[in-house]
C-alpha positions in Angstrom: 8.7 13.8 -20.2 6.1 11.6 -18.5 2.7 13.3 -18.1 1.2 13.3 -14.6 -1.6 10.8 -14.1 -5.0 12.2 -13.1 -6.7 11.1 -9.9 -8.6 7.9 -10.8 -8.0 5.7 -7.7 -10.8 5.7 -5.1 -9.9 7.1 -1.7 -6.8 9.1 -3.0 -7.0 12.9 -2.9 -4.1 13.5 -5.2 -2.3 11.5 -7.9 1.3 10.4 -7.6 3.7 13.1 -9.0 5.7 12.8 -12.2 8.8 13.2 -10.1 8.1 10.0 -8.3 7.6 8.1 -11.6 10.9 9.4 -12.9 12.7 8.6 -9.6 11.3 5.1 -9.5 12.2 4.2 -13.1 15.7 5.5 -12.5 16.1 3.2 -9.5 14.2 0.0 -10.3 16.4 -2.3 -8.3 15.8 -0.2 -5.1 12.1 0.0 -5.8 12.0 -3.8 -6.1 13.9 -4.3 -2.9 11.5 -1.9 -1.1 8.5 -3.7 -2.8 9.7 -6.9 -1.0 9.6 -5.1 2.3 6.2 -3.6 1.6 4.7 -7.0 0.8 6.1 -8.5 4.0 4.9 -5.6 6.1 1.4 -5.8 4.5 1.2 -9.4 5.5 2.3 -8.5 9.0 -0.3 -5.8 9.3 -3.1 -8.2 8.4 -1.8 -10.8 10.9 -1.5 -8.2 13.7 -5.1 -7.1 13.1 -6.2 -10.7 13.2 -4.5 -11.2 16.6 -5.9 -7.9 17.9 -9.5 -8.7 17.0 -9.8 -12.5 17.1 -13.5 -12.5 17.8 -14.3 -10.5 14.7 -15.1 -13.4 12.4 -15.4 -11.6 9.1 -12.3 -9.6 9.8 -10.2 -12.7 10.6 -11.5 -14.6 7.5 -10.8 -11.6 5.2 -7.4 -10.8 6.6 -6.3 -14.4 6.5 -6.8 -14.4 2.7 -5.0 -11.0 2.4 -2.0 -12.1 4.5 -1.6 -15.3 2.4 -1.7 -13.3 -0.8 0.7 -10.7 0.5 3.2 -13.5 1.4 2.8 -14.9 -2.1 3.6 -11.5 -3.6 6.6 -11.3 -1.2 7.9 -14.6 -2.6 7.4 -13.5 -6.2 9.3 -10.2 -5.6 12.1 -12.1 -3.9 12.4 -14.4 -6.9 12.8 -11.4 -9.2 15.4 -10.0 -6.8 17.3 -13.3 -6.9 17.3 -13.3 -10.8 18.7 -9.8 -10.8 21.3 -10.7 -8.2 19.9 -8.3 -5.7 20.5 -9.5 -2.1 17.8 -8.9 0.5 18.8 -6.0 2.7 17.3 -3.5 5.0 16.2 -0.1 3.8 15.5 3.0 5.8 11.7 3.5 5.7 10.2 6.7 4.2 8.1 8.9 6.6 4.9 7.8 4.9 4.0 4.7 6.9 5.0 6.2 10.2 3.1 9.4 9.5 -0.1 7.5 8.8 0.3 5.3 11.9 0.6 8.3 14.1 -3.0 9.2 13.1 -4.4 5.9 14.5 -6.3 6.8 17.7 -5.3 4.5 20.6 -8.8 4.0 22.1 -11.4 1.5 20.7 -13.5 1.5 18.6 -11.6 4.3 16.9 -8.4 2.3 16.8 -10.0 -0.5 14.7 -11.5 2.0 12.3 -8.3 4.0 11.9 -6.3 0.8 11.4 -8.6 -0.4 8.7 -8.7 2.9 6.9 -5.0 3.5 7.0 -4.5 0.0 5.5 -7.1 0.8 2.9 -5.3 4.0 1.9 -1.8 2.3 1.7 -3.3 -0.4 -0.5 -5.0 2.1 -2.7 -1.7 4.0 -3.1 0.1 0.7 -3.8 -2.5 -0.1 -6.5 -1.9 3.3 -8.1 1.8 3.1 -8.1 2.1 -0.4 -9.3 -0.1 0.6 -12.1 2.2 3.5 -13.0 5.2 1.1 -12.9 3.3 -1.3 -15.2 2.5 1.5 -17.7 5.9 3.2 -17.7 8.5 0.5 -16.9 10.9 0.0 -19.9 11.4 -3.7 -19.0 8.4 -5.8 -20.5 8.7 -8.7 -18.0 8.8 -6.4 -15.0 5.9 -4.3 -16.4 3.9 -7.4 -16.8 4.6 -8.5 -13.2 3.4 -5.1 -11.9 0.3 -5.3 -14.0 -0.5 -8.7 -12.6 -0.4 -7.4 -9.1 -2.8 -4.5 -9.6 -6.1 -6.5 -9.3 -5.1 -7.9 -6.0 -4.1 -4.5 -4.6 -7.5 -3.2 -5.6 -9.2 -6.1 -3.9 -7.2 -5.5 -0.8 -8.1 -1.8 -0.4 -11.7 -2.7 -1.1 -11.6 -5.4 1.5 -10.3 -3.1 4.2 -13.1 -0.6 3.3 -15.8 -3.2 3.5 -14.4 -4.3 6.9 -14.5 -0.7 8.1 -18.2 -0.3 7.1 -19.0 -3.7 8.6 -17.9 -2.8 12.1 -18.6 1.0 12.0 -21.3 3.3 10.9 -21.0 4.4 7.3 -21.2 8.1 8.1 -18.4 7.8 10.6 -16.3 5.8 8.2 -16.7 8.4 5.4 -15.9 11.3 7.7 -12.7 9.6 9.0 -11.7 8.5 5.6 -11.9 12.1 4.4 -9.6 13.2 7.1 -7.1 10.4 6.7 -7.0 10.7 2.9 -6.1 14.3 3.1 -3.2 13.5 5.5 -2.1 10.6 3.2 -1.7 12.9 0.2 0.0 15.6 2.3 2.6 13.1 3.4 3.5 12.6 -0.3 3.7 16.3 -1.2 7.4 16.4 -0.9 9.3 13.6 -2.8 11.5 11.6 -0.4 15.1 11.7 -1.6 15.4 7.9 -1.4 13.4 5.9 -3.9 10.6 3.9 -2.3 7.2 2.5 -3.3 5.6 5.0 -0.8 7.9 8.0 -0.9 
């Protein structure tokens, strides 16, 4: 039995459940395929924010670096998939991402703030879960790969937080983060039946 991990990741209200760890380890090929989709989507999110706020110089510069790194990770995961003879294929998304996106308010400046904080929360959860895979994966090479990604995921959620506090008042950021982080954890209360990085 794998012991549940305590809450140690900034921004997250509750730790990932033991049930997710066991589900992920029993379905590593599916988790890898979903990981590929996650890296591609993360790059797309960064690019979309750059296009939406082209006059926000710090945002554009920061997200350019994040998008590039996410695409590098996308390629790295795809190379592992190829070695394991896993073909790229679509997967049905879990309700996690869509559930968080519905919380993004449509009017500015709230839209920018919510977009940045939702991205920060997703990156924080990714950091936590890749760490769990690194610690529990029975395949040493795969565990090493996940461990190597943890630092960048931590940088990413920190970068989104810094951007939020750059363009918005700290008190407003903290209040909204508190609300969104509760929703983020609530979305993961029930384990999605299909193994995913965010399920």
